[in-house]
Structure formats: C-alpha cells, structure tokens
C-alpha positions as CSV (number, residue, x, y, z in Angstrom):
1,M,-4.6,18.5,25.1
2,I,-3.1,15.0,25.0
3,N,0.4,14.7,26.5
4,C,2.5,13.5,23.6
5,R,5.8,13.0,25.3
6,C,5.7,9.3,24.5
7,M,5.9,10.2,20.8
8,K,8.7,12.7,20.8
9,Q,10.9,10.2,18.9
10,T,8.5,10.2,16.0
11,T,7.6,13.2,13.8
12,G,4.1,13.9,12.4
13,K,5.3,13.2,8.9
14,E,6.5,9.7,9.9
15,L,3.2,9.0,11.6
16,L,1.3,10.1,8.5
17,A,3.5,7.8,6.4
18,K,2.8,5.0,8.8
19,L,-1.0,5.6,8.6
20,K,-0.8,5.7,4.8
21,E,1.2,2.5,4.6
22,G,-0.9,0.7,7.2
23,N,1.9,-0.1,9.7
24,I,1.0,2.4,12.4
25,S,1.2,0.8,15.9
26,P,-2.0,0.4,18.0
27,E,-0.5,2.8,20.6
28,E,0.2,5.4,18.0
29,R,-3.2,5.0,16.4
30,R,-5.0,5.3,19.8
31,L,-3.1,8.5,20.6
32,L,-4.0,10.0,17.2
33,E,-7.6,9.0,17.5
34,A,-7.8,10.3,21.0
35,W,-6.4,13.7,19.8
36,Y,-8.9,13.7,16.9
37,D,-11.9,13.0,19.2
38,E,-10.8,15.6,21.7
39,Y,-10.2,18.3,19.0
40,I,-13.5,17.7,17.2
41,D,-15.5,17.7,20.4
42,A,-14.0,21.0,21.5
43,S,-13.7,22.7,18.2
44,T,-15.5,25.8,17.2
45,A,-16.4,27.4,13.8
46,F,-13.5,27.7,11.4
47,D,-13.9,31.5,11.3
48,D,-12.7,31.5,14.9
49,V,-9.1,32.0,13.6
50,P,-7.3,32.7,16.9
51,S,-8.6,29.5,18.5
52,F,-7.7,27.5,15.5
53,V,-4.2,28.9,15.3
54,K,-3.7,28.3,19.0
55,D,-4.7,24.7,18.5
56,M,-2.3,24.3,15.6
57,Q,0.6,25.8,17.7
58,R,0.0,23.2,20.4
59,L,-0.2,20.4,17.9
60,D,3.0,21.6,16.2
61,E,4.8,21.5,19.6
62,A,3.6,18.0,20.2
63,F,4.6,16.7,16.8
64,P,7.7,18.6,15.8
65,F,8.5,19.5,12.2
66,T,11.4,21.0,10.4
67,N,11.0,24.2,8.3
68,R,7.5,24.8,9.6
69,P,5.9,28.1,8.8
70,E,5.7,30.8,11.3
71,I,2.2,30.9,12.9
72,T,0.7,34.3,13.1
73,R,-2.9,35.7,13.1
74,P,-3.4,34.7,9.5
75,S,-6.1,35.4,6.9
76,L,-8.1,32.4,5.8
77,H,-5.9,32.1,2.7
78,R,-2.8,32.0,5.0
79,L,-4.5,29.4,7.1
80,R,-5.0,27.2,4.1
81,N,-1.3,27.6,3.2
82,F,-0.4,26.4,6.6
83,R,-2.8,23.6,6.7
84,I,-1.8,22.2,3.3
85,G,1.9,23.1,3.6
86,A,1.5,20.5,6.2
87,A,1.8,17.4,5.3
88,A,3.3,19.8,8.0
89,A,0.3,20.3,10.3
90,I,-1.0,17.7,12.6
91,A,-4.5,18.6,11.6
92,L,-3.8,16.2,8.7
93,I,-2.8,13.4,11.0
94,A,-5.3,11.6,13.2
95,F,-7.2,10.3,10.3
96,G,-5.3,12.8,8.3
97,A,-8.3,15.0,9.0
98,Y,-10.2,17.8,10.6
99,F,-13.7,18.9,9.5
100,L,-15.5,22.1,10.4
101,H,-18.8,22.8,8.8
102,N,-19.4,26.4,7.8
103,Q,-23.0,26.5,9.1
104,H,-23.5,23.8,11.7
105,G,-21.4,23.2,14.8
106,V,-19.7,19.8,15.5
107,R,-22.2,17.2,16.6
108,P,-21.7,13.8,18.2
109,L,-21.1,10.9,15.8
110,N,-24.1,8.8,14.9
111,Q,-23.7,5.0,14.3
112,I,-23.5,4.1,10.7
113,S,-24.9,0.8,9.5
114,Q,-22.4,-0.5,7.0
115,Q,-20.0,-3.1,5.8
116,E,-16.4,-2.3,5.3
117,V,-15.4,-0.8,1.9
118,L,-11.7,-0.5,1.3
119,P,-10.0,2.4,-0.5
120,G,-8.9,2.3,-4.1
121,S,-5.5,1.2,-5.3
122,T,-3.1,1.2,-8.3
123,G,-4.6,-0.2,-11.5
124,A,-5.5,0.7,-15.1
125,T,-6.4,-0.8,-18.5
126,L,-4.3,0.0,-21.6
127,T,-6.1,-0.1,-24.9
128,L,-3.9,-0.6,-28.0
129,G,-4.3,0.8,-31.5
130,D,-6.0,-2.4,-32.7
131,G,-8.5,-2.3,-29.8
132,K,-6.8,-5.0,-27.7
133,K,-7.1,-4.3,-24.0
134,I,-4.4,-5.1,-21.4
135,S,-5.3,-5.1,-17.7
136,L,-2.2,-3.7,-16.1
137,N,-3.3,-5.3,-12.8
138,S,-2.9,-8.8,-14.2
139,V,0.3,-8.6,-16.2
140,E,3.7,-9.2,-14.6
141,N,6.1,-6.4,-13.8
142,G,8.9,-5.9,-16.4
143,E,9.1,-5.1,-20.1
144,L,6.1,-5.5,-22.4
145,N,7.1,-5.8,-26.1
146,L,4.2,-5.0,-28.4
147,E,3.9,-5.4,-32.1
148,G,5.4,-2.7,-34.3
149,G,8.5,-2.1,-32.1
150,I,6.7,-0.5,-29.2
151,H,8.3,-1.3,-25.8
152,L,6.9,-0.5,-22.4
153,V,8.0,-1.2,-18.8
154,K,5.6,-1.8,-16.0
155,D,7.1,-1.4,-12.5
156,K,6.1,-2.6,-9.1
157,D,5.0,0.9,-8.0
158,G,2.2,1.1,-10.6
159,Q,4.0,3.1,-13.4
160,L,4.0,2.4,-17.1
161,T,6.9,3.8,-19.1
162,Y,7.3,3.9,-22.9
163,I,10.8,3.1,-24.1
164,L,11.7,4.7,-27.4
165,Q,15.3,5.4,-28.5
166,E,14.2,8.0,-31.1
167,A,10.9,9.7,-31.9
168,Q,10.4,7.8,-35.1
169,M,11.1,4.3,-33.8
170,G,8.2,1.9,-33.6
171,R,4.8,2.1,-35.2
172,N,2.6,5.1,-34.6
173,E,-0.5,4.0,-32.7
174,V,-3.2,5.7,-30.7
175,H,-3.1,4.2,-27.1
176,T,-5.6,4.9,-24.3
177,L,-4.9,4.4,-20.6
178,S,-8.1,4.2,-18.5
179,T,-8.6,3.9,-14.8
180,A,-11.9,2.6,-13.3
181,K,-13.5,3.7,-10.1
182,G,-11.1,2.9,-7.3
183,E,-8.0,3.0,-9.5
184,T,-5.1,5.4,-10.1
185,Y,-2.0,5.0,-12.3
186,T,1.2,6.8,-13.4
187,L,2.4,7.0,-17.0
188,I,5.6,8.2,-18.6
189,L,4.7,9.1,-22.2
190,P,7.0,8.6,-25.2
191,D,8.3,12.2,-24.9
192,K,9.2,11.5,-21.2
193,S,6.4,13.7,-19.8
194,K,4.9,12.2,-16.6
195,V,1.2,11.9,-16.0
196,W,-0.7,10.9,-12.8
197,L,-4.2,9.7,-13.7
198,N,-6.9,9.9,-11.1
199,A,-9.8,7.5,-10.6
200,E,-12.3,7.0,-13.4
201,S,-10.2,8.9,-16.0
202,T,-9.0,8.3,-19.5
203,L,-5.9,9.6,-21.4
204,T,-5.5,9.1,-25.1
205,Y,-2.1,9.7,-26.9
206,N,0.1,8.6,-29.8
207,T,3.0,6.3,-29.4
208,V,5.1,8.6,-31.6
209,S,4.7,11.7,-29.6
210,V,5.3,14.5,-32.2
211,Q,2.5,14.9,-34.8
212,R,2.6,17.9,-37.1
213,G,5.1,19.6,-34.8
214,Q,2.9,19.1,-31.7
215,R,2.7,16.7,-28.8
216,R,-1.1,16.3,-28.5
217,I,-3.1,14.2,-26.0
218,S,-6.7,14.2,-24.7
219,L,-8.1,13.8,-21.2
220,D,-11.4,12.8,-19.7
221,G,-11.4,13.0,-15.9
222,E,-8.5,14.3,-13.8
223,A,-4.7,14.2,-14.2
224,Y,-1.6,15.9,-13.0
225,F,1.1,16.6,-15.7
226,E,4.8,17.2,-15.4
227,V,5.7,18.0,-19.0
228,A,9.1,17.3,-20.5
229,K,10.7,20.5,-21.8
230,D,10.7,20.8,-25.6
231,S,10.6,24.3,-26.9
232,K,10.2,23.2,-30.5
233,H,7.1,21.0,-29.9
234,P,4.3,22.4,-27.8
235,F,2.5,19.9,-25.5
236,I,-1.3,20.3,-25.8
237,V,-4.0,18.7,-23.7
238,S,-7.6,18.7,-25.0
239,S,-10.4,18.2,-22.5
240,H,-14.1,19.0,-22.9
241,G,-14.0,22.2,-25.0
242,Q,-10.7,23.6,-23.9
243,E,-7.0,23.2,-24.9
244,V,-4.0,23.8,-22.6
245,E,-0.7,24.4,-24.4
246,V,2.7,24.3,-22.6
247,L,6.4,23.8,-23.5
248,G,7.4,22.3,-20.1
249,T,5.6,22.8,-16.8
250,S,3.5,21.2,-14.0
251,F,-0.3,21.6,-13.9
252,N,-3.5,19.7,-13.0
253,I,-6.7,19.4,-15.1
254,N,-10.0,18.4,-13.5
255,A,-12.4,17.6,-16.4
256,Y,-14.9,15.0,-15.2
257,Q,-18.1,15.0,-17.2
258,E,-20.3,15.6,-14.1
259,M,-18.3,18.8,-13.3
260,P,-20.1,22.0,-14.1
261,A,-16.8,23.4,-15.4
262,V,-13.3,22.3,-16.4
263,E,-10.6,23.4,-13.9
264,T,-6.9,23.9,-14.8
265,T,-4.5,24.7,-11.9
266,L,-0.9,25.7,-12.6
267,L,1.9,24.8,-10.2
268,E,5.0,25.7,-12.1
269,G,5.9,27.4,-15.4
270,A,3.2,28.9,-17.7
271,V,0.3,27.6,-19.8
272,K,-1.9,29.0,-22.5
273,L,-5.5,28.0,-22.2
274,S,-8.0,28.3,-25.1
275,T,-11.7,27.7,-25.5
276,Q,-14.1,28.2,-28.3
277,H,-17.4,30.0,-27.8
278,G,-19.5,30.2,-31.0
279,A,-17.4,31.7,-33.7
280,S,-14.9,33.4,-31.4
281,A,-12.0,31.9,-29.5
282,L,-10.8,33.0,-26.1
283,T,-7.3,32.6,-24.8
284,K,-5.7,33.2,-21.4
285,V,-2.3,32.7,-19.9
286,L,-1.9,31.2,-16.4
287,A,0.8,32.0,-13.9
288,P,1.8,29.7,-11.0
289,N,-0.9,29.3,-8.3
290,Q,-3.7,30.4,-10.6
291,R,-6.7,28.3,-11.5
292,A,-8.7,28.7,-14.7
293,T,-12.4,27.7,-14.7
294,V,-13.9,27.2,-18.2
295,K,-17.6,27.1,-18.5
296,Q,-19.9,27.8,-21.5
297,G,-17.0,29.4,-23.4
298,E,-15.9,31.7,-20.6
299,I,-12.6,31.6,-18.7
300,H,-12.4,32.8,-15.1
301,I,-9.0,33.0,-13.3
302,R,-8.4,33.2,-9.6
303,E,-5.5,32.9,-7.2
304,V,-5.2,29.5,-5.3
305,M,-2.7,27.3,-3.5
306,G,-1.5,25.2,-6.4
307,S,-0.6,22.3,-4.2
308,D,-4.2,22.0,-3.1
309,A,-5.2,20.7,-6.6
310,I,-2.9,17.7,-6.4
311,A,-3.8,16.6,-2.8
312,W,-5.4,13.5,-4.5
313,K,-2.0,12.6,-6.0
314,D,-0.4,12.8,-2.7
315,G,-2.9,10.6,-0.9
316,F,-5.5,13.0,0.4
317,F,-9.0,14.2,-0.1
318,L,-9.1,18.0,0.2
319,F,-12.4,19.9,0.4
320,D,-12.1,23.7,0.3
321,S,-15.6,25.2,0.9
322,E,-16.9,22.3,-1.3
323,N,-20.5,21.2,-1.5
324,L,-21.5,17.7,-0.3
325,E,-22.3,16.5,-3.9
326,S,-18.7,17.2,-5.0
327,V,-17.3,15.6,-1.9
328,M,-19.4,12.5,-2.4
329,N,-18.4,12.3,-6.1
330,K,-14.8,12.0,-5.0
331,V,-15.7,9.4,-2.4
332,S,-17.7,7.5,-5.0
333,R,-14.9,7.4,-7.5
334,W,-12.2,6.3,-5.1
335,Y,-14.2,3.7,-3.2
336,N,-16.2,2.5,-6.2
337,V,-19.6,3.1,-4.6
338,E,-22.9,4.7,-5.7
339,V,-24.3,7.6,-3.7
340,V,-28.1,8.1,-3.2
341,Y,-29.5,11.2,-1.5
342,D,-32.6,11.1,0.7
343,N,-33.1,14.9,0.1
344,P,-31.5,16.7,-2.9
345,S,-31.0,19.8,-0.8
346,L,-28.2,18.0,1.1
347,K,-26.0,18.2,-2.1
348,H,-25.6,22.0,-1.5
349,E,-24.2,21.8,2.1
350,T,-20.6,22.9,2.2
351,M,-17.5,21.9,4.2
352,L,-13.8,22.2,4.3
353,G,-11.1,19.9,5.5
354,T,-8.7,17.2,4.4
355,M,-8.2,13.5,5.2
356,S,-6.2,10.5,4.1
357,K,-7.5,8.6,1.1
358,Y,-6.1,5.3,2.6
359,E,-8.7,4.9,5.3
360,K,-11.7,2.6,5.0
361,L,-14.9,4.1,3.8
362,S,-16.4,3.8,7.3
363,T,-13.8,6.0,8.7
364,V,-14.3,8.7,6.0
365,L,-18.1,8.7,6.6
366,D,-17.6,8.8,10.3
367,I,-15.5,12.0,9.9
368,I,-18.0,13.6,7.6
369,E,-20.9,12.8,10.0
370,R,-19.1,14.7,12.7
371,T,-19.7,17.9,10.8
372,G,-23.5,17.6,11.4
373,I,-24.2,17.8,7.7
374,A,-25.7,14.4,7.1
375,Q,-25.7,10.8,8.3
376,F,-24.9,7.7,6.1
377,E,-26.0,4.2,5.7
378,V,-24.0,1.7,3.5
379,K,-25.7,-1.3,1.9
380,Q,-23.4,-3.4,-0.3
381,R,-21.8,-0.7,-2.5
382,T,-24.4,2.0,-2.2
383,V,-24.1,4.9,0.3
384,Y,-27.4,6.4,1.3
385,V,-27.1,10.1,2.5
386,R,-29.8,11.3,4.9
387,K,-30.5,14.4,7.0
388,K,-29.3,14.2,10.6
C-alpha cells in the first residue's frame, strides 16, 4: 500500500472536493492515481468480502474521516452502505472510483483512441407560457422580470428561483425547464419546493402553484425533489404512466424514455404512488429507503440505500450491478456523446462501482476498460464500444 504520511494534513473529503473543483495539486493527484493503479492491479472479485474490507480499512487509516462507520465482515448490502456513506470511503477518491466486474477479473488497460471530451455543466432552457425560450446559460445573474408580474432570480450557482409574495400574485402560466445532454439545473418552484434536474430532462409546472387544491407538475427524465410542506395541497408528480403524491418529503424519480421502467426512490417522509393498468388503478405507499419500479401497470417495491439514487446530484456516477447499456446511457447524457456497439451482447455485461462525474470522458472510459468488459474508441462525439 502507498505510504500516505505526506497527506495526513488533508482528509479524503477535502481531496475529493479538490478533484471535483479541479484544483487538486499534481502531487496529490499522482498519489491518488498511484493508489488507484495499485488497487486495481491487485484487486480480486467483489464477492471476496474480507479482502475488500481489509483494503478499505487500510485506506481509511491512510485518509482519516470523522464519524466513519465501523468496518466488520459485512453483507454486500452493508458494503454498499459503507461505500456510499463514503463520500467517506477512499474507494471514491482516486478518480472517485473503483470498478470490479462481476464475471471477469481486472485486466490491463488498453489504449483508447480519442479526443478529449469534457464533462457536462450547469445549464438549461426555460420555455414561457407564450412559447418564448430563454437560455439560462446566456442571461446575466440576477432578477428576471417577466410579463404578468412573474419574477425570477438566477444565481451564480445555477439555480432559478420563483419569487411570489402570495400564491395568486402574477399571471398563471405553464413554464417548462429543460436540460440538454451535458446540462443540469436547480429550480425553486413557486411553492418553495426545490428540484434538481438531471441531464436531458424536462419539468413542466404552473407559475401559480396551487390548481384545484393540488400542486401538480410533470417530469420527463430524472429529478430529485425536496418538497415544501403543505398539508392542505398535495404535491403530485406525473411521469410516464405513474403519479407520485406527497405532502412534504424528499425523493428521486428516474423516468427517462429509454428506461424499461420508471423508478421512484424515497429518501425521507412518505409518498403514495399510483399507476393505471387497463380499467384498474394500483396504489402503493413507499417508506424511506424503498424503491418502486413501475412497469406495464405493475408496481414492485424493494429495499435500497436511498442516497444511492441521488449520487448523480452529488457529483458521481453510481452503478450497482448495472448493465453496460444503462452505464453508457448515463455517460452519453452527461458528456453529450452518441454510443455505438460493435456487438449488441455487450449491452448486457454488468458492473458495479462509482466515480466522479467531473473527470474527462477519457478518464471515465479508461476506468471502465479496466473491468475487462469492453474497449472504447472515440471519434468526434461518438463512442464505439467493442469487445476486448
């Protein structure tokens, strides 16, 4: 293991923040990369739990954290808690990543022919009730006064806030906030609920939030919601054949069109989820750390780590026994690239792991190549996926 005494003054969390912000020093970066290379070259299958835990103990000693969880001989579920509870585990550091393929061992990295593609950033387009489009990337920070008494504030951190003194002030319009590939944005709705919108997603809502006793919005794509409490007016999110109803809580909805099912993950509070199948309606209530999957009018619920669902919001890719097609869909949305498979069977290969979303595309593909699943070639903005 690398001797990390030179970094005792810096915690892993600080290093991760430096990596995310792009101001990590060359010495710190070399040390992290050296650890990553050494760990990957020596790693064994993920189901070798004792070896993995031993590695995590040594890493935790090298990069101290406060309030870190006790490391025991855990189940895989407990391992996941430890790994994600980590912005706390150094497994998230080097490139914010480790990858262990569930069928292949780790193989040496192949060279990737590519040009550099940078990660996504903050940006969105606001469509007003009259169809006018405002690129939030190009307007200055500060207050935006629209017709009909609608006031918004755009801040330097990429957040749009509706400013209404009373629910009935201003004209009632339908607004749409859309992110393209490679964009994310944060919105505070007129009722003060906060929404984080992932790449290639669309949120539609009214500027007067309460309509017929409800706060109703629609989502295409993925978003994380922190809903303002209002016991008199339920907050309802419609997305691809399902409705999620809450009074005030935190949850994530993944409803991209290419997804085989809509996933709703609850972090805090409670939500009621409904879907229509033929003439009958089905309703379920979620508790924290549960995920509902809606497909063809059926609702399936399972226990999860709720925080895993919002890794994207916190700056990470997280793949939990996820197939390569799903992984590359996320990469495609964030880096604004197209993905072409040499062999369709590659789409079904699975992996698990997590990495920073703020690396260049070349780094992300390098890490995935280390799993032995596939190799990549990048030409302009197309990623070609081929067998090793």
